[in-house]
PDB file of N, H, CA, C and O in Angstrom:
ATOM      1  N   MET A   1     -18.521  -1.902   0.140  1.00  0.00           N
ATOM      2  CA  MET A   1     -17.731  -2.593  -0.845  1.00  0.00           C
ATOM      3  C   MET A   1     -16.522  -1.757  -1.269  1.00  0.00           C
ATOM      4  O   MET A   1     -15.452  -2.314  -1.517  1.00  0.00           O
ATOM      5  N   PHE A   2     -16.666  -0.460  -1.355  1.00  0.00           N
ATOM      6  H   PHE A   2     -17.534  -0.008  -1.153  1.00  0.00           H
ATOM      7  CA  PHE A   2     -15.582   0.379  -1.845  1.00  0.00           C
ATOM      8  C   PHE A   2     -14.468   0.555  -0.819  1.00  0.00           C
ATOM      9  O   PHE A   2     -13.405   1.078  -1.151  1.00  0.00           O
ATOM     10  N   GLU A   3     -14.693   0.128   0.416  1.00  0.00           N
ATOM     11  H   GLU A   3     -15.557  -0.297   0.685  1.00  0.00           H
ATOM     12  CA  GLU A   3     -13.650   0.235   1.420  1.00  0.00           C
ATOM     13  C   GLU A   3     -12.472  -0.668   1.087  1.00  0.00           C
ATOM     14  O   GLU A   3     -11.354  -0.422   1.539  1.00  0.00           O
ATOM     15  N   THR A   4     -12.710  -1.704   0.305  1.00  0.00           N
ATOM     16  H   THR A   4     -13.618  -1.905  -0.063  1.00  0.00           H
ATOM     17  CA  THR A   4     -11.650  -2.654  -0.021  1.00  0.00           C
ATOM     18  C   THR A   4     -10.784  -2.188  -1.185  1.00  0.00           C
ATOM     19  O   THR A   4      -9.750  -2.797  -1.461  1.00  0.00           O
ATOM     20  N   LEU A   5     -11.182  -1.127  -1.868  1.00  0.00           N
ATOM     21  H   LEU A   5     -12.022  -0.633  -1.643  1.00  0.00           H
ATOM     22  CA  LEU A   5     -10.390  -0.622  -2.988  1.00  0.00           C
ATOM     23  C   LEU A   5      -9.117   0.026  -2.488  1.00  0.00           C
ATOM     24  O   LEU A   5      -9.104   0.687  -1.449  1.00  0.00           O
ATOM     25  N   LEU A   6      -8.058  -0.170  -3.231  1.00  0.00           N
ATOM     26  H   LEU A   6      -8.068  -0.707  -4.075  1.00  0.00           H
ATOM     27  CA  LEU A   6      -6.801   0.461  -2.880  1.00  0.00           C
ATOM     28  C   LEU A   6      -6.926   1.972  -3.002  1.00  0.00           C
ATOM     29  O   LEU A   6      -7.729   2.471  -3.791  1.00  0.00           O
ATOM     30  N   GLU A   7      -6.144   2.691  -2.234  1.00  0.00           N
ATOM     31  H   GLU A   7      -5.492   2.286  -1.593  1.00  0.00           H
ATOM     32  CA  GLU A   7      -6.211   4.153  -2.180  1.00  0.00           C
ATOM     33  C   GLU A   7      -6.064   4.831  -3.550  1.00  0.00           C
ATOM     34  O   GLU A   7      -6.746   5.826  -3.794  1.00  0.00           O
ATOM     35  N   PRO A   8      -5.207   4.339  -4.451  1.00  0.00           N
ATOM     36  CA  PRO A   8      -5.090   5.016  -5.758  1.00  0.00           C
ATOM     37  C   PRO A   8      -6.393   5.053  -6.561  1.00  0.00           C
ATOM     38  O   PRO A   8      -6.528   5.865  -7.476  1.00  0.00           O
ATOM     39  N   TYR A   9      -7.355   4.182  -6.228  1.00  0.00           N
ATOM     40  H   TYR A   9      -7.245   3.523  -5.485  1.00  0.00           H
ATOM     41  CA  TYR A   9      -8.624   4.168  -6.950  1.00  0.00           C
ATOM     42  C   TYR A   9      -9.640   5.163  -6.381  1.00  0.00           C
ATOM     43  O   TYR A   9     -10.712   5.352  -6.957  1.00  0.00           O
ATOM     44  N   HIS A  10      -9.310   5.793  -5.264  1.00  0.00           N
ATOM     45  H   HIS A  10      -8.440   5.640  -4.796  1.00  0.00           H
ATOM     46  CA  HIS A  10     -10.208   6.771  -4.650  1.00  0.00           C
ATOM     47  C   HIS A  10      -9.865   8.162  -5.178  1.00  0.00           C
ATOM     48  O   HIS A  10      -8.748   8.644  -4.994  1.00  0.00           O
ATOM     49  N   GLU A  11     -10.813   8.790  -5.823  1.00  0.00           N
ATOM     50  H   GLU A  11     -11.721   8.398  -5.974  1.00  0.00           H
ATOM     51  CA  GLU A  11     -10.576  10.131  -6.337  1.00  0.00           C
ATOM     52  C   GLU A  11     -11.900  10.886  -6.374  1.00  0.00           C
ATOM     53  O   GLU A  11     -12.899  10.376  -6.880  1.00  0.00           O
ATOM     54  N   GLU A  12     -11.903  12.091  -5.841  1.00  0.00           N
ATOM     55  H   GLU A  12     -11.091  12.506  -5.429  1.00  0.00           H
ATOM     56  CA  GLU A  12     -13.103  12.915  -5.832  1.00  0.00           C
ATOM     57  C   GLU A  12     -13.350  13.496  -7.226  1.00  0.00           C
ATOM     58  O   GLU A  12     -12.417  13.906  -7.917  1.00  0.00           O
ATOM     59  N   LEU A  13     -14.598  13.522  -7.615  1.00  0.00           N
ATOM     60  H   LEU A  13     -15.356  13.189  -7.054  1.00  0.00           H
ATOM     61  CA  LEU A  13     -14.957  14.164  -8.878  1.00  0.00           C
ATOM     62  C   LEU A  13     -15.100  15.662  -8.655  1.00  0.00           C
ATOM     63  O   LEU A  13     -15.551  16.087  -7.591  1.00  0.00           O
ATOM     64  N   PRO A  14     -14.724  16.465  -9.637  1.00  0.00           N
ATOM     65  CA  PRO A  14     -14.948  17.913  -9.521  1.00  0.00           C
ATOM     66  C   PRO A  14     -16.449  18.202  -9.396  1.00  0.00           C
ATOM     67  O   PRO A  14     -17.274  17.442  -9.903  1.00  0.00           O
ATOM     68  N   ASP A  15     -16.797  19.296  -8.724  1.00  0.00           N
ATOM     69  H   ASP A  15     -16.127  19.914  -8.312  1.00  0.00           H
ATOM     70  CA  ASP A  15     -18.204  19.656  -8.496  1.00  0.00           C
ATOM     71  C   ASP A  15     -18.995  19.728  -9.797  1.00  0.00           C
ATOM     72  O   ASP A  15     -20.131  19.259  -9.863  1.00  0.00           O
ATOM     73  N   GLU A  16     -18.402  20.310 -10.821  1.00  0.00           N
ATOM     74  H   GLU A  16     -17.480  20.691 -10.767  1.00  0.00           H
ATOM     75  CA  GLU A  16     -19.094  20.452 -12.105  1.00  0.00           C
ATOM     76  C   GLU A  16     -19.468  19.084 -12.683  1.00  0.00           C
ATOM     77  O   GLU A  16     -20.562  18.899 -13.214  1.00  0.00           O
ATOM     78  N   LEU A  17     -18.553  18.145 -12.570  1.00  0.00           N
ATOM     79  H   LEU A  17     -17.664  18.296 -12.138  1.00  0.00           H
ATOM     80  CA  LEU A  17     -18.801  16.801 -13.087  1.00  0.00           C
ATOM     81  C   LEU A  17     -19.827  16.065 -12.238  1.00  0.00           C
ATOM     82  O   LEU A  17     -20.653  15.328 -12.778  1.00  0.00           O
ATOM     83  N   GLN A  18     -19.793  16.246 -10.929  1.00  0.00           N
ATOM     84  H   GLN A  18     -19.122  16.844 -10.490  1.00  0.00           H
ATOM     85  CA  GLN A  18     -20.782  15.620 -10.051  1.00  0.00           C
ATOM     86  C   GLN A  18     -22.187  16.095 -10.395  1.00  0.00           C
ATOM     87  O   GLN A  18     -23.116  15.290 -10.456  1.00  0.00           O
ATOM     88  N   LYS A  19     -22.351  17.397 -10.622  1.00  0.00           N
ATOM     89  H   LYS A  19     -21.597  18.051 -10.573  1.00  0.00           H
ATOM     90  CA  LYS A  19     -23.665  17.945 -10.965  1.00  0.00           C
ATOM     91  C   LYS A  19     -24.144  17.419 -12.306  1.00  0.00           C
ATOM     92  O   LYS A  19     -25.308  17.044 -12.449  1.00  0.00           O
ATOM     93  N   ALA A  20     -23.251  17.388 -13.292  1.00  0.00           N
ATOM     94  H   ALA A  20     -22.305  17.693 -13.175  1.00  0.00           H
ATOM     95  CA  ALA A  20     -23.617  16.891 -14.619  1.00  0.00           C
ATOM     96  C   ALA A  20     -24.001  15.416 -14.560  1.00  0.00           C
ATOM     97  O   ALA A  20     -24.967  14.993 -15.197  1.00  0.00           O
ATOM     98  N   PHE A  21     -23.248  14.643 -13.801  1.00  0.00           N
ATOM     99  H   PHE A  21     -22.464  14.987 -13.284  1.00  0.00           H
ATOM    100  CA  PHE A  21     -23.531  13.221 -13.680  1.00  0.00           C
ATOM    101  C   PHE A  21     -24.870  12.997 -12.977  1.00  0.00           C
ATOM    102  O   PHE A  21     -25.654  12.139 -13.381  1.00  0.00           O
ATOM    103  N   GLY A  22     -25.124  13.770 -11.925  1.00  0.00           N
ATOM    104  H   GLY A  22     -24.486  14.467 -11.596  1.00  0.00           H
ATOM    105  CA  GLY A  22     -26.405  13.656 -11.214  1.00  0.00           C
ATOM    106  C   GLY A  22     -27.579  13.953 -12.118  1.00  0.00           C
ATOM    107  O   GLY A  22     -28.586  13.246 -12.080  1.00  0.00           O
ATOM    108  N   GLY A  23     -27.467  14.998 -12.937  1.00  0.00           N
ATOM    109  H   GLY A  23     -26.649  15.573 -12.968  1.00  0.00           H
ATOM    110  CA  GLY A  23     -28.530  15.327 -13.880  1.00  0.00           C
ATOM    111  C   GLY A  23     -28.731  14.239 -14.913  1.00  0.00           C
ATOM    112  O   GLY A  23     -29.861  13.915 -15.277  1.00  0.00           O
ATOM    113  N   TYR A  24     -27.628  13.673 -15.386  1.00  0.00           N
ATOM    114  H   TYR A  24     -26.709  13.936 -15.090  1.00  0.00           H
ATOM    115  CA  TYR A  24     -27.698  12.591 -16.376  1.00  0.00           C
ATOM    116  C   TYR A  24     -28.402  11.369 -15.789  1.00  0.00           C
ATOM    117  O   TYR A  24     -29.265  10.772 -16.433  1.00  0.00           O
ATOM    118  N   MET A  25     -28.028  11.006 -14.569  1.00  0.00           N
ATOM    119  H   MET A  25     -27.327  11.491 -14.046  1.00  0.00           H
ATOM    120  CA  MET A  25     -28.607   9.821 -13.934  1.00  0.00           C
ATOM    121  C   MET A  25     -30.103   9.991 -13.655  1.00  0.00           C
ATOM    122  O   MET A  25     -30.860   9.025 -13.753  1.00  0.00           O
ATOM    123  N   LYS A  26     -30.530  11.193 -13.312  1.00  0.00           N
ATOM    124  H   LYS A  26     -29.915  11.977 -13.233  1.00  0.00           H
ATOM    125  CA  LYS A  26     -31.948  11.431 -13.025  1.00  0.00           C
ATOM    126  C   LYS A  26     -32.826  11.241 -14.257  1.00  0.00           C
ATOM    127  O   LYS A  26     -34.016  10.950 -14.138  1.00  0.00           O
ATOM    128  N   ASN A  27     -32.240  11.405 -15.433  1.00  0.00           N
ATOM    129  H   ASN A  27     -31.273  11.642 -15.530  1.00  0.00           H
ATOM    130  CA  ASN A  27     -33.020  11.306 -16.669  1.00  0.00           C
ATOM    131  C   ASN A  27     -32.979   9.924 -17.315  1.00  0.00           C
ATOM    132  O   ASN A  27     -33.612   9.709 -18.348  1.00  0.00           O
ATOM    133  N   LEU A  28     -32.249   8.994 -16.724  1.00  0.00           N
ATOM    134  H   LEU A  28     -31.735   9.169 -15.884  1.00  0.00           H
ATOM    135  CA  LEU A  28     -32.189   7.645 -17.296  1.00  0.00           C
ATOM    136  C   LEU A  28     -33.436   6.851 -16.922  1.00  0.00           C
ATOM    137  O   LEU A  28     -33.994   7.013 -15.837  1.00  0.00           O
ATOM    138  N   SER A  29     -33.862   5.988 -17.847  1.00  0.00           N
ATOM    139  H   SER A  29     -33.409   5.856 -18.729  1.00  0.00           H
ATOM    140  CA  SER A  29     -35.001   5.114 -17.570  1.00  0.00           C
ATOM    141  C   SER A  29     -34.580   4.016 -16.589  1.00  0.00           C
ATOM    142  O   SER A  29     -33.391   3.791 -16.367  1.00  0.00           O
ATOM    143  N   VAL A  30     -35.554   3.352 -16.019  1.00  0.00           N
ATOM    144  H   VAL A  30     -36.520   3.534 -16.200  1.00  0.00           H
ATOM    145  CA  VAL A  30     -35.293   2.270 -15.076  1.00  0.00           C
ATOM    146  C   VAL A  30     -34.506   1.155 -15.764  1.00  0.00           C
ATOM    147  O   VAL A  30     -33.615   0.560 -15.159  1.00  0.00           O
ATOM    148  N   GLU A  31     -34.831   0.874 -17.012  1.00  0.00           N
ATOM    149  H   GLU A  31     -35.555   1.358 -17.503  1.00  0.00           H
ATOM    150  CA  GLU A  31     -34.131  -0.173 -17.753  1.00  0.00           C
ATOM    151  C   GLU A  31     -32.654   0.176 -17.944  1.00  0.00           C
ATOM    152  O   GLU A  31     -31.784  -0.680 -17.782  1.00  0.00           O
ATOM    153  N   LYS A  32     -32.377   1.421 -18.283  1.00  0.00           N
ATOM    154  H   LYS A  32     -33.083   2.116 -18.414  1.00  0.00           H
ATOM    155  CA  LYS A  32     -30.987   1.833 -18.489  1.00  0.00           C
ATOM    156  C   LYS A  32     -30.233   1.867 -17.164  1.00  0.00           C
ATOM    157  O   LYS A  32     -29.058   1.503 -17.115  1.00  0.00           O
ATOM    158  N   LEU A  33     -30.888   2.297 -16.093  1.00  0.00           N
ATOM    159  H   LEU A  33     -31.843   2.593 -16.133  1.00  0.00           H
ATOM    160  CA  LEU A  33     -30.255   2.276 -14.768  1.00  0.00           C
ATOM    161  C   LEU A  33     -29.929   0.844 -14.358  1.00  0.00           C
ATOM    162  O   LEU A  33     -28.866   0.575 -13.799  1.00  0.00           O
ATOM    163  N   SER A  34     -30.841  -0.059 -14.638  1.00  0.00           N
ATOM    164  H   SER A  34     -31.705   0.159 -15.092  1.00  0.00           H
ATOM    165  CA  SER A  34     -30.632  -1.470 -14.318  1.00  0.00           C
ATOM    166  C   SER A  34     -29.425  -2.015 -15.077  1.00  0.00           C
ATOM    167  O   SER A  34     -28.604  -2.733 -14.507  1.00  0.00           O
ATOM    168  N   SER A  35     -29.317  -1.678 -16.351  1.00  0.00           N
ATOM    169  H   SER A  35     -29.985  -1.095 -16.814  1.00  0.00           H
ATOM    170  CA  SER A  35     -28.178  -2.128 -17.155  1.00  0.00           C
ATOM    171  C   SER A  35     -26.871  -1.549 -16.621  1.00  0.00           C
ATOM    172  O   SER A  35     -25.857  -2.245 -16.556  1.00  0.00           O
ATOM    173  N   LEU A  36     -26.901  -0.277 -16.240  1.00  0.00           N
ATOM    174  H   LEU A  36     -27.724   0.288 -16.293  1.00  0.00           H
ATOM    175  CA  LEU A  36     -25.708   0.370 -15.700  1.00  0.00           C
ATOM    176  C   LEU A  36     -25.260  -0.299 -14.399  1.00  0.00           C
ATOM    177  O   LEU A  36     -24.070  -0.551 -14.208  1.00  0.00           O
ATOM    178  N   VAL A  37     -26.189  -0.580 -13.525  1.00  0.00           N
ATOM    179  H   VAL A  37     -27.156  -0.376 -13.680  1.00  0.00           H
ATOM    180  CA  VAL A  37     -25.860  -1.235 -12.254  1.00  0.00           C
ATOM    181  C   VAL A  37     -25.281  -2.622 -12.519  1.00  0.00           C
ATOM    182  O   VAL A  37     -24.324  -3.030 -11.862  1.00  0.00           O
ATOM    183  N   GLU A  38     -25.848  -3.338 -13.468  1.00  0.00           N
ATOM    184  H   GLU A  38     -26.626  -3.006 -14.002  1.00  0.00           H
ATOM    185  CA  GLU A  38     -25.339  -4.671 -13.799  1.00  0.00           C
ATOM    186  C   GLU A  38     -23.901  -4.606 -14.316  1.00  0.00           C
ATOM    187  O   GLU A  38     -23.061  -5.409 -13.910  1.00  0.00           O
ATOM    188  N   VAL A  39     -23.614  -3.660 -15.203  1.00  0.00           N
ATOM    189  H   VAL A  39     -24.296  -3.007 -15.532  1.00  0.00           H
ATOM    190  CA  VAL A  39     -22.265  -3.517 -15.751  1.00  0.00           C
ATOM    191  C   VAL A  39     -21.278  -3.102 -14.658  1.00  0.00           C
ATOM    192  O   VAL A  39     -20.160  -3.615 -14.604  1.00  0.00           O
ATOM    193  N   MET A  40     -21.684  -2.185 -13.800  1.00  0.00           N
ATOM    194  H   MET A  40     -22.592  -1.768 -13.844  1.00  0.00           H
ATOM    195  CA  MET A  40     -20.804  -1.761 -12.704  1.00  0.00           C
ATOM    196  C   MET A  40     -20.512  -2.926 -11.764  1.00  0.00           C
ATOM    197  O   MET A  40     -19.382  -3.088 -11.304  1.00  0.00           O
ATOM    198  N   HIS A  41     -21.523  -3.732 -11.481  1.00  0.00           N
ATOM    199  H   HIS A  41     -22.441  -3.600 -11.855  1.00  0.00           H
ATOM    200  CA  HIS A  41     -21.349  -4.886 -10.611  1.00  0.00           C
ATOM    201  C   HIS A  41     -20.349  -5.866 -11.224  1.00  0.00           C
ATOM    202  O   HIS A  41     -19.455  -6.354 -10.533  1.00  0.00           O
ATOM    203  N   GLU A  42     -20.496  -6.151 -12.511  1.00  0.00           N
ATOM    204  H   GLU A  42     -21.222  -5.754 -13.072  1.00  0.00           H
ATOM    205  CA  GLU A  42     -19.568  -7.058 -13.191  1.00  0.00           C
ATOM    206  C   GLU A  42     -18.151  -6.492 -13.163  1.00  0.00           C
ATOM    207  O   GLU A  42     -17.192  -7.228 -12.931  1.00  0.00           O
ATOM    208  N   PHE A  43     -18.016  -5.191 -13.397  1.00  0.00           N
ATOM    209  H   PHE A  43     -18.794  -4.592 -13.585  1.00  0.00           H
ATOM    210  CA  PHE A  43     -16.696  -4.564 -13.371  1.00  0.00           C
ATOM    211  C   PHE A  43     -16.052  -4.726 -12.002  1.00  0.00           C
ATOM    212  O   PHE A  43     -14.881  -5.089 -11.897  1.00  0.00           O
ATOM    213  N   LEU A  44     -16.817  -4.457 -10.962  1.00  0.00           N
ATOM    214  H   LEU A  44     -17.769  -4.162 -11.047  1.00  0.00           H
ATOM    215  CA  LEU A  44     -16.279  -4.563  -9.611  1.00  0.00           C
ATOM    216  C   LEU A  44     -15.869  -5.988  -9.278  1.00  0.00           C
ATOM    217  O   LEU A  44     -14.838  -6.214  -8.644  1.00  0.00           O
ATOM    218  N   LEU A  45     -16.674  -6.941  -9.704  1.00  0.00           N
ATOM    219  H   LEU A  45     -17.511  -6.757 -10.219  1.00  0.00           H
ATOM    220  CA  LEU A  45     -16.347  -8.333  -9.414  1.00  0.00           C
ATOM    221  C   LEU A  45     -15.164  -8.838 -10.222  1.00  0.00           C
ATOM    222  O   LEU A  45     -14.310  -9.553  -9.697  1.00  0.00           O
ATOM    223  N   LEU A  46     -15.110  -8.471 -11.493  1.00  0.00           N
ATOM    224  H   LEU A  46     -15.804  -7.890 -11.920  1.00  0.00           H
ATOM    225  CA  LEU A  46     -14.107  -9.051 -12.384  1.00  0.00           C
ATOM    226  C   LEU A  46     -12.785  -8.288 -12.427  1.00  0.00           C
ATOM    227  O   LEU A  46     -11.739  -8.885 -12.680  1.00  0.00           O
ATOM    228  N   HIS A  47     -12.818  -6.998 -12.188  1.00  0.00           N
ATOM    229  H   HIS A  47     -13.668  -6.513 -11.982  1.00  0.00           H
ATOM    230  CA  HIS A  47     -11.603  -6.206 -12.361  1.00  0.00           C
ATOM    231  C   HIS A  47     -11.081  -5.604 -11.059  1.00  0.00           C
ATOM    232  O   HIS A  47      -9.894  -5.731 -10.757  1.00  0.00           O
ATOM    233  N   VAL A  48     -11.919  -4.972 -10.308  1.00  0.00           N
ATOM    234  H   VAL A  48     -12.883  -4.869 -10.554  1.00  0.00           H
ATOM    235  CA  VAL A  48     -11.462  -4.245  -9.129  1.00  0.00           C
ATOM    236  C   VAL A  48     -11.237  -5.184  -7.951  1.00  0.00           C
ATOM    237  O   VAL A  48     -10.234  -5.067  -7.247  1.00  0.00           O
ATOM    238  N   ALA A  49     -12.152  -6.104  -7.733  1.00  0.00           N
ATOM    239  H   ALA A  49     -12.967  -6.200  -8.304  1.00  0.00           H
ATOM    240  CA  ALA A  49     -12.044  -6.990  -6.576  1.00  0.00           C
ATOM    241  C   ALA A  49     -10.894  -7.989  -6.727  1.00  0.00           C
ATOM    242  O   ALA A  49     -10.391  -8.514  -5.734  1.00  0.00           O
ATOM    243  N   ARG A  50     -10.486  -8.247  -7.955  1.00  0.00           N
ATOM    244  H   ARG A  50     -10.895  -7.820  -8.761  1.00  0.00           H
ATOM    245  CA  ARG A  50      -9.389  -9.184  -8.213  1.00  0.00           C
ATOM    246  C   ARG A  50      -8.068  -8.431  -8.101  1.00  0.00           C
ATOM    247  O   ARG A  50      -7.786  -7.534  -8.896  1.00  0.00           O
ATOM    248  N   ARG A  51      -7.283  -8.792  -7.136  1.00  0.00           N
ATOM    249  H   ARG A  51      -7.512  -9.520  -6.490  1.00  0.00           H
ATOM    250  CA  ARG A  51      -6.000  -8.123  -6.935  1.00  0.00           C
ATOM    251  C   ARG A  51      -5.014  -8.599  -7.997  1.00  0.00           C
ATOM    252  O   ARG A  51      -4.947  -9.785  -8.319  1.00  0.00           O
ATOM    253  N   GLU A  52      -4.264  -7.666  -8.525  1.00  0.00           N
ATOM    254  H   GLU A  52      -4.318  -6.702  -8.264  1.00  0.00           H
ATOM    255  CA  GLU A  52      -3.242  -7.982  -9.526  1.00  0.00           C
ATOM    256  C   GLU A  52      -2.006  -8.549  -8.838  1.00  0.00           C
ATOM    257  O   GLU A  52      -1.650  -8.142  -7.732  1.00  0.00           O
ATOM    258  N   ASN A  53      -1.373  -9.479  -9.501  1.00  0.00           N
ATOM    259  H   ASN A  53      -1.662  -9.809 -10.399  1.00  0.00           H
ATOM    260  CA  ASN A  53      -0.094  -9.991  -9.024  1.00  0.00           C
ATOM    261  C   ASN A  53       0.996  -9.132  -9.644  1.00  0.00           C
ATOM    262  O   ASN A  53       1.241  -9.211 -10.848  1.00  0.00           O
ATOM    263  N   TRP A  54       1.634  -8.333  -8.851  1.00  0.00           N
ATOM    264  H   TRP A  54       1.435  -8.268  -7.873  1.00  0.00           H
ATOM    265  CA  TRP A  54       2.624  -7.378  -9.349  1.00  0.00           C
ATOM    266  C   TRP A  54       3.841  -8.060  -9.948  1.00  0.00           C
ATOM    267  O   TRP A  54       4.625  -7.425 -10.654  1.00  0.00           O
ATOM    268  N   GLU A  55       4.003  -9.322  -9.679  1.00  0.00           N
ATOM    269  H   GLU A  55       3.366  -9.838  -9.106  1.00  0.00           H
ATOM    270  CA  GLU A  55       5.165 -10.042 -10.189  1.00  0.00           C
ATOM    271  C   GLU A  55       4.904 -10.716 -11.533  1.00  0.00           C
ATOM    272  O   GLU A  55       5.835 -11.257 -12.130  1.00  0.00           O
ATOM    273  N   ASP A  56       3.672 -10.700 -12.021  1.00  0.00           N
ATOM    274  H   ASP A  56       2.916 -10.261 -11.535  1.00  0.00           H
ATOM    275  CA  ASP A  56       3.371 -11.266 -13.329  1.00  0.00           C
ATOM    276  C   ASP A  56       4.072 -10.473 -14.415  1.00  0.00           C
ATOM    277  O   ASP A  56       4.201  -9.252 -14.320  1.00  0.00           O
ATOM    278  N   GLU A  57       4.525 -11.175 -15.454  1.00  0.00           N
ATOM    279  H   GLU A  57       4.419 -12.166 -15.531  1.00  0.00           H
ATOM    280  CA  GLU A  57       5.235 -10.484 -16.532  1.00  0.00           C
ATOM    281  C   GLU A  57       4.314  -9.567 -17.333  1.00  0.00           C
ATOM    282  O   GLU A  57       4.788  -8.611 -17.947  1.00  0.00           O
ATOM    283  N   ASP A  58       3.009  -9.838 -17.339  1.00  0.00           N
ATOM    284  H   ASP A  58       2.624 -10.614 -16.840  1.00  0.00           H
ATOM    285  CA  ASP A  58       2.086  -8.981 -18.086  1.00  0.00           C
ATOM    286  C   ASP A  58       1.387  -7.942 -17.203  1.00  0.00           C
ATOM    287  O   ASP A  58       0.429  -7.304 -17.641  1.00  0.00           O
ATOM    288  N   TYR A  59       1.858  -7.768 -15.963  1.00  0.00           N
ATOM    289  H   TYR A  59       2.636  -8.286 -15.607  1.00  0.00           H
ATOM    290  CA  TYR A  59       1.275  -6.766 -15.066  1.00  0.00           C
ATOM    291  C   TYR A  59       1.546  -5.363 -15.599  1.00  0.00           C
ATOM    292  O   TYR A  59       2.647  -5.054 -16.055  1.00  0.00           O
ATOM    293  N   ARG A  60       0.527  -4.531 -15.533  1.00  0.00           N
ATOM    294  H   ARG A  60      -0.367  -4.782 -15.163  1.00  0.00           H
ATOM    295  CA  ARG A  60       0.664  -3.123 -15.943  1.00  0.00           C
ATOM    296  C   ARG A  60       0.035  -2.250 -14.876  1.00  0.00           C
ATOM    297  O   ARG A  60      -1.149  -2.404 -14.578  1.00  0.00           O
ATOM    298  N   ASP A  61       0.790  -1.348 -14.301  1.00  0.00           N
ATOM    299  H   ASP A  61       1.752  -1.224 -14.543  1.00  0.00           H
ATOM    300  CA  ASP A  61       0.278  -0.434 -13.280  1.00  0.00           C
ATOM    301  C   ASP A  61      -0.530   0.666 -13.971  1.00  0.00           C
ATOM    302  O   ASP A  61       0.040   1.538 -14.627  1.00  0.00           O
ATOM    303  N   ASN A  62      -1.847   0.626 -13.825  1.00  0.00           N
ATOM    304  H   ASN A  62      -2.310  -0.082 -13.293  1.00  0.00           H
ATOM    305  CA  ASN A  62      -2.689   1.624 -14.476  1.00  0.00           C
ATOM    306  C   ASN A  62      -3.374   2.549 -13.481  1.00  0.00           C
ATOM    307  O   ASN A  62      -4.370   3.191 -13.816  1.00  0.00           O
ATOM    308  N   THR A  63      -2.857   2.624 -12.276  1.00  0.00           N
ATOM    309  H   THR A  63      -2.048   2.103 -12.004  1.00  0.00           H
ATOM    310  CA  THR A  63      -3.485   3.465 -11.263  1.00  0.00           C
ATOM    311  C   THR A  63      -3.369   4.953 -11.589  1.00  0.00           C
ATOM    312  O   THR A  63      -4.185   5.744 -11.118  1.00  0.00           O
ATOM    313  N   ASN A  64      -2.382   5.348 -12.378  1.00  0.00           N
ATOM    314  H   ASN A  64      -1.718   4.705 -12.761  1.00  0.00           H
ATOM    315  CA  ASN A  64      -2.216   6.767 -12.722  1.00  0.00           C
ATOM    316  C   ASN A  64      -2.711   7.104 -14.118  1.00  0.00           C
ATOM    317  O   ASN A  64      -2.547   8.235 -14.575  1.00  0.00           O
ATOM    318  N   ASP A  65      -3.318   6.134 -14.803  1.00  0.00           N
ATOM    319  H   ASP A  65      -3.452   5.215 -14.431  1.00  0.00           H
ATOM    320  CA  ASP A  65      -3.874   6.395 -16.132  1.00  0.00           C
ATOM    321  C   ASP A  65      -5.145   7.219 -15.999  1.00  0.00           C
ATOM    322  O   ASP A  65      -5.995   6.934 -15.155  1.00  0.00           O
ATOM    323  N   LYS A  66      -5.266   8.225 -16.823  1.00  0.00           N
ATOM    324  H   LYS A  66      -4.575   8.456 -17.509  1.00  0.00           H
ATOM    325  CA  LYS A  66      -6.470   9.068 -16.785  1.00  0.00           C
ATOM    326  C   LYS A  66      -6.965   9.280 -18.182  1.00  0.00           C
ATOM    327  O   LYS A  66      -7.970   9.961 -18.384  1.00  0.00           O
TER     328      LYS A  66
END
């Protein structure tokens, strides 16, 4: 699924953050993991998979926002 994302959305996490995130995820309950997966799925369907029309007057390029 992530192959369809535009290149500006691909960014490697620093090693320190990857380790911290891995530890955090290992300690989550099944219910919380399920909720997280559901929210991520909705985000991907509603925001990332929908291509923006660059010609819309309300278009905002947020690829460099951090």
